[in-house]
C-alpha positions as CSV (number, residue, x, y, z in Angstrom):
1,M,0.0,0.0,0.0
2,L,1.3,3.5,-0.9
3,V,-0.1,6.5,0.9
4,Q,0.6,9.8,-0.7
5,L,-0.1,13.1,1.1
6,D,-0.5,16.3,-0.9
7,F,0.0,19.6,0.8
8,R,-0.5,21.8,-2.2
9,F,-3.6,23.4,-0.6
10,P,-3.3,25.1,2.8
11,G,-5.1,23.2,5.6
12,A,-6.0,20.3,3.4
13,L,-4.4,16.8,3.1
14,R,-5.1,14.7,0.1
15,I,-4.7,11.1,0.8
16,K,-4.4,8.8,-2.2
17,T,-4.2,5.1,-1.4
18,H,-2.8,2.6,-3.9
19,N,-3.3,-1.1,-3.0
20,S,-0.9,-3.4,-4.8
21,G,-2.7,-6.0,-6.9
22,L,-5.9,-3.9,-7.0
23,S,-7.0,-1.7,-9.9
24,D,-9.0,0.7,-7.8
25,Q,-7.7,3.8,-6.1
26,K,-9.3,5.8,-3.3
27,D,-9.0,9.5,-2.8
28,S,-10.1,11.4,0.3
29,W,-9.7,14.8,1.7
30,G,-9.1,15.8,5.3
31,M,-8.6,19.1,7.0
32,G,-5.7,19.4,9.4
33,G,-4.6,16.0,10.9
34,I,-1.6,14.1,9.9
35,R,-0.9,10.5,8.6
36,F,2.4,8.8,9.3
37,C,4.4,6.1,7.4
38,D,4.5,2.5,8.1
39,R,6.9,0.0,6.4
40,N,4.5,-0.6,3.6
41,A,3.5,3.0,3.1
42,A,5.3,6.2,2.2
43,C,3.9,9.5,3.3
44,R,5.6,12.6,1.9
45,F,4.7,16.2,2.1
46,D,5.9,18.0,-1.1
47,C,6.6,21.7,-0.8
48,C,5.0,23.8,-3.5
49,A,4.7,26.7,-1.2
50,I,6.5,29.9,-0.4
51,R,10.1,28.8,-0.8
52,G,9.4,25.6,-2.7
53,W,12.5,25.9,-4.8
54,M,14.7,24.0,-2.2
55,S,15.8,20.6,-3.4
56,V,16.2,19.2,0.1
57,K,14.6,16.0,1.5
58,L,14.2,15.3,5.2
59,L,13.0,12.4,7.3
60,I,11.1,13.3,10.5
61,V,10.8,10.5,13.1
62,E,8.4,11.8,15.8
63,D,5.6,9.9,17.5
64,Q,3.8,13.0,19.0
65,S,1.4,14.1,16.2
66,A,1.0,17.6,17.5
67,I,4.8,18.2,17.4
68,A,5.1,16.4,14.0
69,H,2.4,18.6,12.6
70,Q,4.1,21.8,13.7
71,I,7.4,20.6,12.3
72,Q,5.8,19.6,9.1
73,A,4.0,23.0,8.7
74,E,7.2,25.0,9.3
75,L,9.5,22.9,7.1
76,V,7.0,22.8,4.2
77,T,6.8,26.6,4.4
78,E,10.6,26.7,4.3
79,G,10.7,24.6,1.2
80,F,11.7,21.2,2.3
81,T,10.2,17.8,1.2
82,L,9.4,15.5,4.1
83,D,8.9,11.9,4.9
84,L,7.3,11.2,8.3
85,A,7.4,8.1,10.6
86,D,5.8,7.8,14.0
87,N,7.8,4.9,15.4
88,G,11.3,3.6,15.6
89,E,10.8,0.6,13.4
90,D,9.4,2.5,10.4
91,G,11.9,5.4,10.9
92,C,14.8,3.0,10.9
93,F,13.6,1.3,7.8
94,L,13.1,4.6,5.9
95,G,16.4,6.0,7.1
96,A,18.2,2.9,5.8
97,N,16.5,2.6,2.5
98,E,15.8,6.2,1.3
99,N,18.2,9.0,0.5
100,Y,17.8,12.1,2.8
101,D,19.8,15.3,3.3
102,A,19.1,15.2,7.0
103,I,17.0,13.3,9.6
104,V,15.2,14.6,12.7
105,L,15.0,11.8,15.2
106,D,13.1,11.7,18.5
107,L,14.6,9.5,21.2
108,G,11.4,8.4,23.0
109,L,9.8,6.4,20.2
110,P,7.4,3.5,20.4
111,L,8.5,0.0,19.1
112,R,12.1,1.0,19.1
113,D,14.0,3.9,20.8
114,G,15.9,6.5,18.9
115,V,19.3,5.7,20.2
116,S,19.1,2.1,18.9
117,V,17.9,3.3,15.6
118,L,20.8,5.7,15.3
119,K,23.3,3.1,16.3
120,E,22.0,0.8,13.5
121,W,22.2,3.5,10.9
122,R,25.8,4.2,11.8
123,A,26.7,0.5,12.0
124,E,25.4,0.3,8.4
125,D,27.6,3.2,7.4
126,I,24.6,5.5,6.8
127,A,26.2,9.0,7.2
128,T,23.1,11.1,6.9
129,P,23.3,14.0,9.4
130,V,20.9,13.4,12.3
131,L,19.4,16.0,14.6
132,V,18.2,14.4,17.8
133,L,15.0,15.6,19.6
134,T,14.0,14.6,23.1
135,A,11.6,15.7,25.8
136,R,13.8,14.3,28.5
137,D,15.7,17.1,30.2
138,C,18.8,15.2,31.0
139,W,22.4,15.9,29.9
140,Q,23.1,12.1,29.8
141,D,20.6,11.8,26.9
142,S,22.5,14.3,24.7
143,V,25.8,12.5,25.5
144,E,24.3,9.2,24.7
145,A,22.9,10.5,21.4
146,F,26.2,12.1,20.4
147,N,28.1,8.8,21.3
148,A,25.6,6.9,19.1
149,G,26.4,9.0,16.1
150,G,24.1,12.0,16.4
151,D,25.3,15.3,14.8
152,D,23.2,17.8,16.8
153,Y,20.8,17.8,19.7
154,L,17.7,19.9,20.4
155,P,15.6,19.5,23.6
156,K,11.9,20.0,23.7
157,P,10.3,22.5,23.7
158,F,12.1,24.4,21.0
159,H,11.5,27.3,18.6
160,M,10.9,26.2,15.0
161,E,13.2,28.9,13.7
162,E,16.1,27.2,15.7
163,L,15.2,23.8,14.2
164,V,15.2,25.2,10.7
165,A,18.5,27.0,11.3
166,R,20.2,23.9,12.7
167,L,19.0,21.7,9.9
168,R,20.3,24.2,7.3
169,A,23.7,24.2,9.1
170,L,23.8,20.4,9.2
171,I,23.1,20.1,5.5
172,R,25.7,22.7,4.7
173,R,28.4,21.1,6.8
174,S,27.6,17.6,5.4
175,A,28.2,19.1,1.9
176,G,31.4,20.8,3.0
177,I,30.0,24.3,2.8
178,A,30.9,26.8,5.5
179,G,28.6,29.8,4.8
180,P,24.9,30.1,4.2
181,D,25.2,30.8,0.5
182,L,26.3,28.5,-2.4
183,C,29.0,29.9,-4.6
184,H,30.7,28.4,-7.7
185,G,32.7,30.4,-10.1
186,N,30.9,33.6,-10.8
187,V,27.5,32.2,-9.8
188,R,26.0,32.7,-6.3
189,L,22.8,31.3,-4.9
190,L,21.2,32.6,-1.6
191,T,19.7,29.5,0.0
192,R,17.3,31.4,2.3
193,T,15.8,33.6,-0.4
194,G,16.3,31.5,-3.6
195,K,17.9,34.5,-5.4
196,A,20.6,33.8,-7.9
197,Y,23.4,36.1,-9.2
198,L,25.8,35.9,-12.1
199,N,28.7,38.3,-11.7
200,D,26.7,40.0,-8.9
201,Q,23.8,40.6,-11.3
202,A,20.5,39.2,-10.3
203,I,19.3,36.3,-12.6
204,I,15.6,35.5,-12.9
205,L,15.0,31.7,-12.5
206,T,11.9,29.6,-12.4
207,A,11.2,27.3,-9.4
208,N,12.4,24.2,-11.2
209,E,15.5,26.0,-12.5
210,L,16.3,27.0,-8.9
211,K,15.8,23.5,-7.7
212,L,18.1,22.1,-10.3
213,L,20.7,24.8,-9.6
214,N,20.5,24.2,-5.9
215,A,21.1,20.4,-6.3
216,L,24.1,21.0,-8.5
217,M,25.7,23.7,-6.4
218,L,25.1,21.9,-3.0
219,R,27.5,19.1,-4.2
220,P,29.4,20.7,-7.1
221,E,32.0,17.9,-7.6
222,Q,29.3,15.1,-7.8
223,I,27.9,13.8,-11.0
224,H,24.2,14.0,-10.8
225,G,22.1,11.5,-12.8
226,K,18.9,12.6,-14.6
227,T,16.7,10.4,-12.4
228,E,18.2,11.9,-9.2
229,L,17.7,15.5,-10.5
230,A,14.1,14.7,-11.5
231,E,13.4,13.5,-8.0
232,R,14.7,16.7,-6.6
233,M,12.6,18.9,-9.0
234,Y,9.3,17.1,-8.7
235,G,7.2,16.2,-5.7
236,Y,6.6,12.6,-4.6
237,H,3.0,12.8,-6.0
238,E,4.0,14.2,-9.3
239,E,5.0,12.3,-12.4
240,R,8.7,12.5,-12.8
241,D,10.1,12.8,-16.3
242,S,13.9,12.7,-16.6
243,N,13.7,14.1,-20.1
244,T,12.6,17.4,-18.8
245,V,15.8,17.7,-16.9
246,E,17.5,18.3,-20.2
247,V,15.2,21.2,-20.9
248,F,16.0,22.9,-17.6
249,V,19.7,22.2,-18.0
250,A,19.5,24.0,-21.4
251,R,17.7,26.9,-19.8
252,L,20.3,27.3,-17.1
253,R,23.1,27.2,-19.6
254,R,21.5,30.0,-21.6
255,K,21.2,32.1,-18.4
256,L,24.5,31.2,-16.6
257,G,26.8,30.3,-19.5
258,K,26.9,27.2,-21.7
259,D,30.0,25.9,-19.9
260,F,28.6,26.3,-16.4
261,I,27.0,22.8,-16.4
262,R,29.0,20.0,-17.9
263,T,27.5,16.8,-19.4
264,V,29.1,13.5,-18.4
265,R,28.0,11.1,-21.1
266,G,26.0,8.2,-19.9
267,R,26.1,9.5,-16.2
268,G,24.5,12.9,-15.9
269,Y,25.6,16.5,-15.1
270,T,28.1,18.3,-12.9
271,I,29.4,21.8,-12.4
272,G,32.7,20.5,-11.0
273,Q,36.0,19.8,-12.9
274,L,36.0,16.6,-14.9
C-alpha cells in the first residue's frame, strides 16, 4: 500500500491510497490532521509553497502528532520535502532505504528507541546528518545521542526557527559548505531567499531552475544523474520525467553560460571539474 499526502492546498491533506494488486484507487480529503508512514506505506509532504525551490529531502521520526504537525507545517513553508514516521521501526527502515539530506530523530519512540535506531544506521555506514530531539531534560541523553552517532541535539520545547537553522547548518556542513550561500565560479545562490546572481547581477530563474541549480551547487563535484535530479525537481506525488531535466539544464546554460553545467556522457551532469 502506498499512501501519498498532498500539501498543495493550505489546511488540506489529500490522501491517495494505492493497494498493490488492485486496480481501484481511493482519494479522500481531510482538514488538518496528519498521517504517518509504516513500512508498507510512504507519506511525503511535497513543498509547493513559499520557498518551494529548495531541493532538500528530510526524514522526521516523531511519535507525537502535534509536534510532528508543527514541524511539518514549518518545514514545508521553508521549502523542504518531508517523509514522516511515527515509530522507531518505520523510521529505521526509511532512514536505511531512502536518501535524505538530514534526519530529525526523536529519542522516546514506540516500538524502538531513537538511540538504537541511530546506532543501527551508523553501523550500516549511513552517514546522513541526524538532529536528535527529546523531551527528557537530562544531559546524559544528549551525551548518549552524540556517542551513538548524532550530529546535533535539540531539547523540547524548542523554537521552530532554531530547528530550521540547525537543519540548514547540518546540511551545509555535510556538503562541506561553511557559509549560508552557495557559490561556484561567478554564480552565487542565496539559500534562504532563492535569489541567484551571475557576476553580482540578479538572474531570474523559475522554481524548477532554482531546484536544479541548488542540487548541482550543493555538491558541485558530484555527477548527478537525470533520475536523481528529476526526483529533486518534482514532488513525490508528481509524475517524474527525466527528459525534462535536459530542458531545464539547457535553460540554465542560456542564463548562466553554456560551460557552467557539464555533461558526463551516460552518467549525468556536474558543475565541477572533470
